[in-house]
N, C-alpha and C positions, 0 to 999 in steps of 0.2 A: 502495501499500497504506498503512499504517496499523498500526503499532504501538503495543500497551499497556503500560505496563506496574504494576502496582500494587504500593502501602506500606501499611503501619498494618493494623491487624490484631490478636492478638493470644489471651493467658488476659481474664477479664472473670469477675465473681462475680455471679449474678444481679442486675437492680435497675440493676448501673452501666451506664456507657458505651465509647461508642468509637468512633475516626474510622478511616474507609480513606479511600485517593485514590487516581488515577489518573491517571497524563499519555500523553497521546497526541504520539508523532509521528511523522515522515513526511507523506507528503498531509493533516497534522491540520485543514488549511484548508477540506477538505472534506466536514467533519464533522458534517451537520444535527441529528443525535441521537446521547444517550451517556447511558448507565445503570448499573443493577446488576443482577446475576441471584443466583441462589444455591445451592446443591448442599449437603444434610445427605448422611451414609453411607446406603446405600440405600435414597434417594427421587431423584424425579427431577427436575432441574432447575426450578427457578420464579422468575418475576418479582419483585425488588425493587419496584424502582422505574426510573422512564427518565423522561427531560425529551426535550421537542421544541421546533421550532425555534423559536417563541416564547418558552422559559423557562419555561413549564410543567411540574410537575413530577406525576407519574401515580405512585398509588402501590399494592403491594398492601394486601386488606383488611386484610391479617394484620400491616404493620408498621407502616405512617397512623395518623398522629399520636405518633407514637415515632422513625422514622426521617427527614431532612431531608435529600433531593439537591440540592448544591450544583453550579452548573457555570460554568466561568470559559474564555469562551469565546476573551480574548486571550492566555492561558496554555496556552489546551485539556486545565484538569484536570475532573476531578469529584470532588468529595466526596459523601461515604457517613458522615452524623452519625448513632449510632443511639445511643437514651438507652431509658430502662427496659430494657434486654437481659432476654431470657428462658432458658432456658436450650435453647429448645425452636428460638432464634436461630443454635445452633452449628452452623457449613454455611465452608466455601468459598467467597467471596465471589467474583465475576469481571466486571471491568467490560465494557460490549460500548458498541460507537461503530457507529454505521450513518453509512455515507461515500457518498458519488457511485456510488462504487466498491465497495461492499457490506460488508458486516455483517463485525467484527469485535468479536475477543475476549482478553481477558486472559487472562491466565494462572492469577491466581486468589490469594487470599490467605486465610487461614485464622483462623476467629473460634470460639474458643470462650468460651461461657458455662457455668459453674460452680461449684462453691463451690471 
């Protein structure tokens, strides 16, 4: 089993920046992929970006160039740096980890972009 705990998030004005982090515990050494999804009220969950075992990150077109995912395999953490935030980025951001035993989800952290 893998447990994921997110931190960060909060309220930011349009154009601002925010960082959210996720720490894995349990059988974290079995993780080969980590990333982020988000879900806005009334909308389906969507991919933000994920990292693959070679460290490469793939992003959704809506966030490419504005968001950056960093992964630390030694500490089993993944961080999402969000720049040039827009009101439409408002959502609950969830960490996801793919391990040999399956896919695991964090509880999510709220990001609100508003004046």
